[in-house]
C-alpha positions in Angstrom: 122.1 5.4 -153.1 123.1 1.9 -152.3 126.7 0.6 -152.4 127.5 -2.1 -155.0 127.9 -5.5 -153.4 131.3 -7.1 -153.5 131.5 -10.5 -155.2 133.0 -13.2 -153.1 134.7 -15.9 -155.1 134.0 -19.5 -154.0 136.9 -20.8 -156.0 140.3 -21.0 -154.5 143.3 -19.6 -156.4 146.7 -21.1 -155.9 149.8 -19.1 -156.7 153.3 -20.5 -156.2 156.8 -19.3 -157.1 159.2 -21.9 -158.5 162.3 -22.3 -156.4 164.3 -23.2 -159.5 163.5 -20.6 -162.2 161.5 -18.1 -160.0 158.6 -18.3 -162.4 155.1 -17.8 -160.9 152.4 -20.3 -161.6 148.7 -19.6 -160.9 145.9 -22.2 -160.8 142.1 -21.9 -160.2 140.8 -24.5 -157.8 143.7 -26.9 -158.0 147.0 -27.1 -156.1 150.1 -26.1 -158.1 152.2 -29.3 -158.5 154.7 -28.2 -161.2 156.1 -25.0 -162.6 154.5 -24.1 -166.0 157.7 -22.3 -167.0 160.4 -24.9 -166.5 158.2 -28.0 -165.8 160.0 -28.9 -162.5 158.0 -30.1 -159.5 157.3 -27.6 -156.8 159.2 -28.0 -153.5 157.0 -29.4 -150.7 155.5 -27.2 -148.0 156.9 -27.4 -144.5 154.8 -26.1 -141.6 156.0 -25.4 -138.1 154.6 -24.4 -134.7 156.0 -21.2 -133.3 155.5 -22.5 -129.7 158.0 -25.2 -130.4 160.7 -22.9 -131.7 163.5 -21.9 -129.3 163.4 -18.2 -128.4 165.5 -16.2 -130.8 168.3 -14.0 -129.6 169.9 -11.2 -131.8 173.3 -12.1 -130.4 173.3 -15.9 -130.8 172.2 -18.3 -133.6 169.3 -20.6 -133.1 170.1 -24.1 -132.0 170.7 -26.6 -134.8 167.9 -29.1 -134.0 167.5 -29.8 -137.7 171.0 -31.0 -138.3 170.9 -33.8 -140.8 167.3 -33.2 -141.7 165.6 -31.6 -144.7 164.9 -28.0 -143.7 162.2 -25.8 -145.3 162.9 -23.2 -148.0 162.9 -19.8 -146.3 160.2 -17.6 -147.7 156.6 -16.6 -147.2 153.5 -18.7 -147.8 150.0 -17.6 -147.0 146.7 -19.3 -147.3 143.6 -17.3 -146.5 
């Protein structure tokens, strides 16, 4: 007996949570630019390189190299 083949989608699905109303917006094939619940624009993505981040210590705060700059919203973003 053969196993059923899994279907692999060629379309990308974008899912984002609004930083204002916490609503979740999903879009097939297009980037999510605005929240479909409150209409506000989504916050921009910020990426970083782990190699450039100072080593973290449980007993000391990280250095404030971002003082006076726009810092990313803390959370989780994954693209796969």
